[in-house]
LUMLOFI-230817 format. One record per residue (C-alpha): residue number from 1; residue in one letter; x, z negated, y negated. Coordinates in steps of 0.001 Angstrom, whole numbers. Layout:
N
+-----+-----+---------+---------+---------+
!   n ! res !      px !      pz !      py !
+-----+-----+---------+---------+---------+
! NUM !   A !       X !       Z !       Y !
...
+-----+-----+---------+---------+---------+
// end
This chain:
379
+-----+-----+---------+---------+---------+
!   n ! res !      px !      pz !      py !
+-----+-----+---------+---------+---------+
!   1 !   P !   19046 !  119510 !  115481 !
!   2 !   P !   15854 !  121580 !  115264 !
!   3 !   L !   13579 !  120781 !  112385 !
!   4 !   A !   10377 !  118915 !  113176 !
!   5 !   P !    7261 !  121055 !  112737 !
!   6 !   T !    5486 !  120506 !  109466 !
!   7 !   P !    1841 !  119389 !  109407 !
!   8 !   T !     896 !  122878 !  108225 !
!   9 !   A !    2655 !  124498 !  111193 !
!  10 !   E !    1059 !  122064 !  113631 !
!  11 !   A !   -2368 !  122805 !  112194 !
!  12 !   A !   -1743 !  126548 !  112489 !
!  13 !   N !    -641 !  126195 !  116110 !
!  14 !   A !   -3670 !  124079 !  116948 !
!  15 !   A !   -5960 !  126620 !  115296 !
!  16 !   A !   -4328 !  129483 !  117206 !
!  17 !   A !   -4723 !  127604 !  120493 !
!  18 !   A !   -8381 !  126911 !  119738 !
!  19 !   V !   -8997 !  130582 !  118944 !
!  20 !   A !   -7276 !  131588 !  122199 !
!  21 !   R !   -9418 !  129167 !  124214 !
!  22 !   A !  -12572 !  130423 !  122544 !
!  23 !   W !  -11593 !  134037 !  123214 !
!  24 !   H !  -10902 !  133321 !  126875 !
!  25 !   A !  -14281 !  131595 !  127174 !
!  26 !   V !  -16082 !  134542 !  125581 !
!  27 !   D !  -14142 !  137012 !  127724 !
!  28 !   A !  -14997 !  135080 !  130898 !
!  29 !   A !  -18689 !  134899 !  129925 !
!  30 !   L !  -18869 !  138639 !  129241 !
!  31 !   R !  -17058 !  139337 !  132482 !
!  32 !   A !  -19500 !  137143 !  134429 !
!  33 !   V !  -22481 !  138974 !  132916 !
!  34 !   W !  -20891 !  142345 !  133742 !
!  35 !   L !  -20221 !  141305 !  137349 !
!  36 !   A !  -23792 !  140064 !  137735 !
!  37 !   A !  -25121 !  143381 !  136480 !
!  38 !   L !  -22719 !  145265 !  138732 !
!  39 !   F !  -23726 !  143578 !  141975 !
!  40 !   A !  -27398 !  142790 !  141236 !
!  41 !   P !  -28745 !  146147 !  142519 !
!  42 !   L !  -26913 !  145688 !  145808 !
!  43 !   A !  -28098 !  142102 !  146205 !
!  44 !   T !  -31753 !  143084 !  145755 !
!  45 !   S !  -31549 !  145958 !  148247 !
!  46 !   A !  -29260 !  144377 !  150857 !
!  47 !   S !  -31961 !  143150 !  153244 !
!  48 !   A !  -33907 !  146412 !  153318 !
!  49 !   S !  -30858 !  148668 !  153592 !
!  50 !   M !  -28903 !  146736 !  156225 !
!  51 !   A !  -32023 !  146254 !  158356 !
!  52 !   K !  -32012 !  149981 !  159070 !
!  53 !   P !  -30178 !  151289 !  162186 !
!  54 !   I !  -26514 !  152268 !  162025 !
!  55 !   G !  -26237 !  155886 !  160968 !
!  56 !   D !  -29191 !  155772 !  158589 !
!  57 !   A !  -28463 !  157424 !  155241 !
!  58 !   A !  -29780 !  154486 !  153187 !
!  59 !   R !  -27621 !  152028 !  155118 !
!  60 !   A !  -24512 !  154196 !  154682 !
!  61 !   A !  -25243 !  154593 !  150967 !
!  62 !   W !  -25514 !  150811 !  150549 !
!  63 !   A !  -22164 !  150250 !  152273 !
!  64 !   A !  -20513 !  152935 !  150137 !
!  65 !   G !  -22044 !  151375 !  147032 !
!  66 !   L !  -20594 !  147999 !  147957 !
!  67 !   R !  -17129 !  149505 !  148379 !
!  68 !   T !  -17206 !  151328 !  145045 !
!  69 !   R !  -18432 !  148238 !  143232 !
!  70 !   L !  -15681 !  146119 !  144765 !
!  71 !   E !  -13186 !  148704 !  143521 !
!  72 !   R !  -14615 !  148524 !  140013 !
!  73 !   A !  -14716 !  144719 !  140067 !
!  74 !   G !  -10937 !  144372 !  140417 !
!  75 !   P !   -8208 !  142997 !  142694 !
!  76 !   A !   -9850 !  139716 !  143709 !
!  77 !   F !  -12958 !  141532 !  144938 !
!  78 !   I !  -10965 !  144322 !  146575 !
!  79 !   K !   -9045 !  141662 !  148485 !
!  80 !   W !  -12313 !  140166 !  149716 !
!  81 !   G !  -13394 !  143611 !  150881 !
!  82 !   Q !  -10097 !  144071 !  152732 !
!  83 !   W !  -10610 !  140746 !  154449 !
!  84 !   A !  -14209 !  141573 !  155338 !
!  85 !   A !  -13088 !  144886 !  156878 !
!  86 !   T !  -11108 !  142970 !  159495 !
!  87 !   R !  -13924 !  140573 !  160406 !
!  88 !   H !  -15836 !  142538 !  163012 !
!  89 !   D !  -17148 !  139205 !  164279 !
!  90 !   L !  -19027 !  138626 !  161002 !
!  91 !   F !  -19972 !  142082 !  159719 !
!  92 !   P !  -21441 !  145202 !  161360 !
!  93 !   P !  -19007 !  147945 !  162435 !
!  94 !   D !  -20211 !  150573 !  159946 !
!  95 !   L !  -19709 !  148187 !  157024 !
!  96 !   C !  -16222 !  147269 !  158290 !
!  97 !   A !  -15354 !  150966 !  158610 !
!  98 !   E !  -16428 !  151621 !  155014 !
!  99 !   L !  -14531 !  148627 !  153628 !
! 100 !   E !  -11456 !  149634 !  155642 !
! 101 !   R !  -10871 !  152313 !  152996 !
! 102 !   L !   -9960 !  149547 !  150547 !
! 103 !   H !   -6723 !  148922 !  152468 !
! 104 !   S !   -5130 !  152171 !  151328 !
! 105 !   A !   -7544 !  153974 !  149009 !
! 106 !   A !   -8148 !  151443 !  146237 !
! 107 !   P !   -8021 !  152749 !  142637 !
! 108 !   A !   -4480 !  153771 !  141647 !
! 109 !   H !   -2794 !  153568 !  138259 !
! 110 !   A !   -1118 !  156503 !  136498 !
! 111 !   R !    2421 !  157700 !  137183 !
! 112 !   A !    3364 !  156825 !  133589 !
! 113 !   V !    2608 !  153169 !  134343 !
! 114 !   T !    4871 !  153352 !  137400 !
! 115 !   A !    7675 !  154913 !  135340 !
! 116 !   A !    7415 !  152171 !  132716 !
! 117 !   S !    7383 !  149446 !  135400 !
! 118 !   V !   10513 !  150833 !  137085 !
! 119 !   R !   12368 !  151109 !  133797 !
! 120 !   E !   11438 !  147546 !  132849 !
! 121 !   A !   12419 !  146190 !  136272 !
! 122 !   F !   15724 !  148006 !  136844 !
! 123 !   G !   16749 !  149435 !  133478 !
! 124 !   S !   16744 !  152990 !  134875 !
! 125 !   T !   14301 !  155876 !  134953 !
! 126 !   L !   12582 !  157276 !  138022 !
! 127 !   D !   14815 !  160362 !  137856 !
! 128 !   D !   17921 !  158161 !  137762 !
! 129 !   L !   17039 !  156259 !  140943 !
! 130 !   F !   15041 !  158793 !  142979 !
! 131 !   E !   14958 !  162474 !  143836 !
! 132 !   G !   11713 !  164241 !  142977 !
! 133 !   F !    9610 !  161118 !  142653 !
! 134 !   P !    6010 !  162028 !  143651 !
! 135 !   D !    3115 !  162058 !  141210 !
! 136 !   A !     644 !  160361 !  143572 !
! 137 !   P !    1110 !  157305 !  145809 !
! 138 !   V !     643 !  157426 !  149574 !
! 139 !   A !   -1585 !  154340 !  149382 !
! 140 !   S !   -3040 !  151947 !  146827 !
! 141 !   G !   -4245 !  148414 !  147456 !
! 142 !   S !   -5608 !  145475 !  145511 !
! 143 !   V !   -2290 !  144359 !  143996 !
! 144 !   G !    -159 !  147499 !  143881 !
! 145 !   Q !     436 !  151013 !  145162 !
! 146 !   V !    3157 !  152526 !  147352 !
! 147 !   Y !    5133 !  155748 !  146930 !
! 148 !   R !    7281 !  157559 !  149486 !
! 149 !   A !   10493 !  158561 !  147720 !
! 150 !   R !   14148 !  159443 !  148328 !
! 151 !   L !   17091 !  157685 !  146743 !
! 152 !   S !   19195 !  159765 !  144384 !
! 153 !   A !   22978 !  159623 !  144454 !
! 154 !   A !   22962 !  156974 !  141705 !
! 155 !   G !   20178 !  154996 !  143364 !
! 156 !   A !   21933 !  155162 !  146731 !
! 157 !   R !   25191 !  153853 !  145241 !
! 158 !   R !   23302 !  151030 !  143649 !
! 159 !   A !   21623 !  150115 !  146945 !
! 160 !   G !   24626 !  150785 !  149198 !
! 161 !   L !   22763 !  153450 !  151189 !
! 162 !   K !   23138 !  157175 !  151801 !
! 163 !   P !   21780 !  159608 !  149200 !
! 164 !   G !   18420 !  160973 !  150256 !
! 165 !   T !   17425 !  157844 !  152190 !
! 166 !   V !   13633 !  157659 !  152415 !
! 167 !   V !   12251 !  154460 !  150902 !
! 168 !   A !    8901 !  152945 !  150010 !
! 169 !   V !    8477 !  152030 !  146350 !
! 170 !   K !    5789 !  149428 !  145752 !
! 171 !   V !    4612 !  149036 !  142154 !
! 172 !   R !    2289 !  146316 !  140922 !
! 173 !   H !    -902 !  147337 !  139102 !
! 174 !   P !    -840 !  146460 !  135387 !
! 175 !   G !   -2610 !  143262 !  134378 !
! 176 !   V !   -3399 !  142286 !  137953 !
! 177 !   D !   -2183 !  138697 !  137556 !
! 178 !   T !   -4405 !  138096 !  134515 !
! 179 !   A !   -7410 !  139689 !  136229 !
! 180 !   I !   -6991 !  137524 !  139320 !
! 181 !   A !   -6764 !  134299 !  137304 !
! 182 !   R !   -9837 !  135202 !  135225 !
! 183 !   D !  -12008 !  136245 !  138178 !
! 184 !   F !  -11184 !  133190 !  140263 !
! 185 !   A !  -11975 !  130972 !  137292 !
! 186 !   I !  -15395 !  132660 !  137109 !
! 187 !   M !  -15898 !  132239 !  140855 !
! 188 !   A !  -14936 !  128568 !  140672 !
! 189 !   A !  -17414 !  127977 !  137830 !
! 190 !   A !  -20158 !  129796 !  139750 !
! 191 !   A !  -19410 !  127768 !  142883 !
! 192 !   N !  -19573 !  124536 !  140885 !
! 193 !   V !  -22950 !  125483 !  139381 !
! 194 !   A !  -24302 !  126567 !  142784 !
! 195 !   T !  -23204 !  123291 !  144367 !
! 196 !   R !  -24914 !  121273 !  141632 !
! 197 !   L !  -28149 !  123252 !  141913 !
! 198 !   I !  -28167 !  123354 !  145718 !
! 199 !   P !  -26796 !  120038 !  147099 !
! 200 !   A !  -26803 !  121453 !  150634 !
! 201 !   L !  -23864 !  123670 !  149623 !
! 202 !   A !  -21655 !  120613 !  149110 !
! 203 !   D !  -20718 !  120612 !  152788 !
! 204 !   A !  -19510 !  124217 !  152463 !
! 205 !   R !  -16776 !  123093 !  150025 !
! 206 !   L !  -16894 !  126337 !  148092 !
! 207 !   D !  -14232 !  125172 !  145632 !
! 208 !   E !  -11725 !  124490 !  148418 !
! 209 !   T !  -12534 !  127813 !  150094 !
! 210 !   L !  -11877 !  129683 !  146857 !
! 211 !   A !   -8628 !  127806 !  146305 !
! 212 !   Q !   -7395 !  128733 !  149790 !
! 213 !   F !   -8326 !  132376 !  149204 !
! 214 !   E !   -6716 !  132451 !  145758 !
! 215 !   A !   -3340 !  130934 !  146685 !
! 216 !   P !   -2015 !  133742 !  148921 !
! 217 !   L !   -3386 !  136382 !  146571 !
! 218 !   R !   -1410 !  134882 !  143690 !
! 219 !   E !    1728 !  134953 !  145844 !
! 220 !   Q !    1257 !  138659 !  146503 !
! 221 !   V !    1520 !  139386 !  142788 !
! 222 !   D !    5238 !  138438 !  142879 !
! 223 !   F !    7016 !  141021 !  145033 !
! 224 !   T !   10188 !  138930 !  145226 !
! 225 !   I !    8272 !  136563 !  147533 !
! 226 !   E !    7387 !  139507 !  149761 !
! 227 !   A !   11018 !  140640 !  149790 !
! 228 !   R !   12262 !  137202 !  150834 !
! 229 !   S !    9645 !  137044 !  153579 !
! 230 !   L !   10568 !  140522 !  154837 !
! 231 !   W !   14225 !  139578 !  154986 !
! 232 !   R !   13460 !  136481 !  156985 !
! 233 !   F !   11148 !  138331 !  159366 !
! 234 !   C !   13817 !  140992 !  159935 !
! 235 !   Y !   16252 !  138275 !  160924 !
! 236 !   N !   13802 !  136391 !  163120 !
! 237 !   F !   12963 !  139566 !  165065 !
! 238 !   R !   16468 !  141035 !  165113 !
! 239 !   D !   16643 !  140789 !  168910 !
! 240 !   R !   13046 !  141811 !  169660 !
! 241 !   P !   12761 !  145551 !  170442 !
! 242 !   G !    9475 !  147211 !  169616 !
! 243 !   V !    8688 !  145027 !  166585 !
! 244 !   R !   10171 !  145839 !  163204 !
! 245 !   F !    9651 !  145078 !  159534 !
! 246 !   P !   10538 !  147057 !  156412 !
! 247 !   Q !   13811 !  145872 !  154907 !
! 248 !   P !   13983 !  145177 !  151160 !
! 249 !   V !   16542 !  147361 !  149407 !
! 250 !   Y !   18497 !  144975 !  147207 !
! 251 !   P !   19142 !  144923 !  144284 !
! 252 !   L !   16065 !  147127 !  143707 !
! 253 !   V !   13759 !  144123 !  143948 !
! 254 !   S !   11773 !  142562 !  141106 !
! 255 !   P !    8465 !  140706 !  140646 !
! 256 !   G !    6705 !  143958 !  139704 !
! 257 !   V !    8556 !  146619 !  141719 !
! 258 !   L !    9839 !  146446 !  145294 !
! 259 !   V !   11911 !  149107 !  147048 !
! 260 !   E !   12072 !  148824 !  150841 !
! 261 !   T !   12792 !  151003 !  153848 !
! 262 !   F !    9948 !  153360 !  154711 !
! 263 !   E !    8374 !  152607 !  158081 !
! 264 !   G !    5825 !  155118 !  159322 !
! 265 !   G !    2799 !  154108 !  161332 !
! 266 !   G !    -951 !  154217 !  161679 !
! 267 !   A !   -3488 !  151505 !  160962 !
! 268 !   I !   -3871 !  148995 !  163775 !
! 269 !   A !   -7634 !  149358 !  163330 !
! 270 !   D !   -7390 !  152874 !  164780 !
! 271 !   H !   -5905 !  151492 !  167998 !
! 272 !   V !   -8488 !  148718 !  168127 !
! 273 !   A !  -11295 !  151246 !  167737 !
! 274 !   A !   -9900 !  153295 !  170637 !
! 275 !   G !  -10371 !  150303 !  172938 !
! 276 !   P !   -8524 !  149538 !  176179 !
! 277 !   S !   -8379 !  153224 !  177108 !
! 278 !   G !   -6379 !  154121 !  174010 !
! 279 !   R !   -2802 !  155364 !  174258 !
! 280 !   H !    -338 !  152475 !  174441 !
! 281 !   A !   -3239 !  149996 !  174125 !
! 282 !   G !   -1789 !  147540 !  176625 !
! 283 !   A !    1772 !  147795 !  175299 !
! 284 !   L !     681 !  147310 !  171675 !
! 285 !   A !   -1500 !  144350 !  172667 !
! 286 !   R !    1430 !  142676 !  174424 !
! 287 !   L !    3810 !  143377 !  171532 !
! 288 !   G !    1341 !  142058 !  168953 !
! 289 !   T !     521 !  138932 !  170954 !
! 290 !   D !    4182 !  138211 !  171570 !
! 291 !   A !    4967 !  138674 !  167858 !
! 292 !   V !    2233 !  136266 !  166744 !
! 293 !   L !    3160 !  133612 !  169309 !
! 294 !   R !    6821 !  133881 !  168369 !
! 295 !   M !    5959 !  133393 !  164691 !
! 296 !   L !    3809 !  130370 !  165476 !
! 297 !   L !    5755 !  128607 !  168216 !
! 298 !   V !    9381 !  129653 !  167739 !
! 299 !   D !   10006 !  130513 !  164105 !
! 300 !   N !    7269 !  128513 !  162322 !
! 301 !   F !    7033 !  131397 !  159857 !
! 302 !   V !    3851 !  133426 !  160076 !
! 303 !   C !    2806 !  136825 !  158804 !
! 304 !   V !    -920 !  136651 !  158082 !
! 305 !   G !   -1304 !  140036 !  156441 !
! 306 !   R !   -2348 !  143389 !  157800 !
! 307 !   G !    -355 !  144969 !  160626 !
! 308 !   E !     386 !  148608 !  161225 !
! 309 !   G !     497 !  149998 !  164753 !
! 310 !   G !    2997 !  152797 !  164947 !
! 311 !   G !    2163 !  154656 !  168150 !
! 312 !   E !    5361 !  156304 !  169408 !
! 313 !   R !    8943 !  155888 !  168285 !
! 314 !   G !   11845 !  157833 !  169669 !
! 315 !   D !   13345 !  160070 !  167015 !
! 316 !   R !   15234 !  157254 !  165292 !
! 317 !   D !   16794 !  155763 !  168382 !
! 318 !   G !   17437 !  159008 !  170222 !
! 319 !   G !   15527 !  157840 !  173285 !
! 320 !   P !   12159 !  158768 !  174756 !
! 321 !   P !    9033 !  157960 !  172744 !
! 322 !   S !    7901 !  154364 !  173123 !
! 323 !   P !    5180 !  152224 !  171512 !
! 324 !   S !    6182 !  150190 !  168494 !
! 325 !   F !    4507 !  147603 !  166321 !
! 326 !   T !    5298 !  147494 !  162610 !
! 327 !   L !    4160 !  144621 !  160401 !
! 328 !   T !    4124 !  145491 !  156721 !
! 329 !   A !    2293 !  142636 !  154983 !
! 330 !   T !    4171 !  139422 !  154339 !
! 331 !   R !    1916 !  136681 !  153065 !
! 332 !   T !    3207 !  133588 !  154783 !
! 333 !   C !    2162 !  130014 !  155417 !
! 334 !   T !    5584 !  128567 !  154641 !
! 335 !   P !    6982 !  127732 !  151190 !
! 336 !   A !    8962 !  130413 !  149407 !
! 337 !   T !   12666 !  129750 !  149014 !
! 338 !   S !   14714 !  129981 !  145841 !
! 339 !   W !   16757 !  133092 !  146644 !
! 340 !   S !   17622 !  135309 !  143718 !
! 341 !   A !   15559 !  138456 !  143269 !
! 342 !   S !   18673 !  140570 !  142721 !
! 343 !   T !   20655 !  139584 !  145811 !
! 344 !   P !   19559 !  139424 !  149461 !
! 345 !   P !   19043 !  135980 !  151004 !
! 346 !   K !   21526 !  134765 !  153589 !
! 347 !   P !   20773 !  133182 !  156948 !
! 348 !   A !   22911 !  130223 !  155885 !
! 349 !   S !   20331 !  129278 !  153237 !
! 350 !   P !   18981 !  125715 !  153471 !
! 351 !   A !   15547 !  127287 !  154019 !
! 352 !   R !   16576 !  128852 !  157353 !
! 353 !   P !   14391 !  128169 !  160392 !
! 354 !   R !   15148 !  125547 !  162968 !
! 355 !   P !   17740 !  126695 !  165580 !
! 356 !   R !   16177 !  128005 !  168754 !
! 357 !   C !   17159 !  126751 !  172194 !
! 358 !   A !   18162 !  129442 !  174686 !
! 359 !   P !   19272 !  129501 !  178346 !
! 360 !   R !   22971 !  129788 !  177592 !
! 361 !   T !   25513 !  127108 !  176903 !
! 362 !   C !   27292 !  126722 !  173578 !
! 363 !   Q !   30180 !  124424 !  172847 !
! 364 !   S !   28667 !  122637 !  169878 !
! 365 !   R !   24991 !  121755 !  170023 !
! 366 !   A !   23064 !  123022 !  166988 !
! 367 !   P !   21090 !  120462 !  164952 !
! 368 !   G !   17510 !  120235 !  166088 !
! 369 !   C !   18014 !  120916 !  169806 !
! 370 !   A !   17280 !  118184 !  172270 !
! 371 !   P !   20266 !  116365 !  173841 !
! 372 !   R !   21908 !  118131 !  176777 !
! 373 !   S !   19941 !  121323 !  176082 !
! 374 !   S !   21619 !  124684 !  175830 !
! 375 !   C !   21182 !  126392 !  172509 !
! 376 !   S !   21942 !  129474 !  170479 !
! 377 !   T !   23418 !  129162 !  167021 !
! 378 !   W !   22989 !  131350 !  163959 !
! 379 !   A !   24964 !  134584 !  163840 !
+-----+-----+---------+---------+---------+
// end
């Protein structure tokens, strides 16, 4: 049996824990002061700058200053900026356009960090798994950055694909989980102080709002959750032409690195900005609406991240160009399942969705369908 800790060891552990708590408190206080100094100039000039007409140089400079400060502040603030960029009902269009750059042009980490992350995740180097891995990512967000790469012969054998297959390699930024936890702790403390000083803010429930904003961001830090969600979305939309999701490339899946099929496309914001007269505007609107309603009403599994509108697709299928709608973000409102990160989930998992009723008769009624209804069973 293990030996019981001696009083001296217990005292040392308690002292170490106390030092760690004190250090975290000091670090959080210094961080709060730094954030206040970072955003104070913008707060004092917001009213004067944003009161100017759209197109004014001072107004544009203020919006650019907000974006750069959000980038410097870290992932939690970048995520807020990404959210604000999609809220044209709350913020002016020029500010949304400036913050839109945070979706794909957030600060990126060095290639050496990516190489170390891949080696730690898969036990192989970049040259072992990929051919001519690029130096720069195609996009960088709040949690990680994405590279466009090709599988090497060894990487293809490992993934069961053809050599040279184009894939997207998503690598988590270093220290992002710690930064998120620290910044949300600071925000929660600030919200608590503000609520105590201004009782009218109690109805706003700032603590609950922060908690709801923090939860999905914490899930995004673990890429195995994204991979499981992608796999499930691919299955749910297997019979829906025009809507597709990237497929995780197992076993190249880990909490910090995710390899998936590369799906090209343009930002959906570009199609929204073009308005009803834009190319494929009606078709993309119908596809997007149908996808959201199917997630909500049929599958009970919802993608609430950012969508990518892909314009035309025809080269892959050999047919004429047609509009397509690609969804690449996978934060979901349903609990994550317990599938292994190294093997793909199976439709037969206990976490599978409820069977869907369809206008064709099957011999044995699937569980969950109403009596005497026709139903479709899992493949």
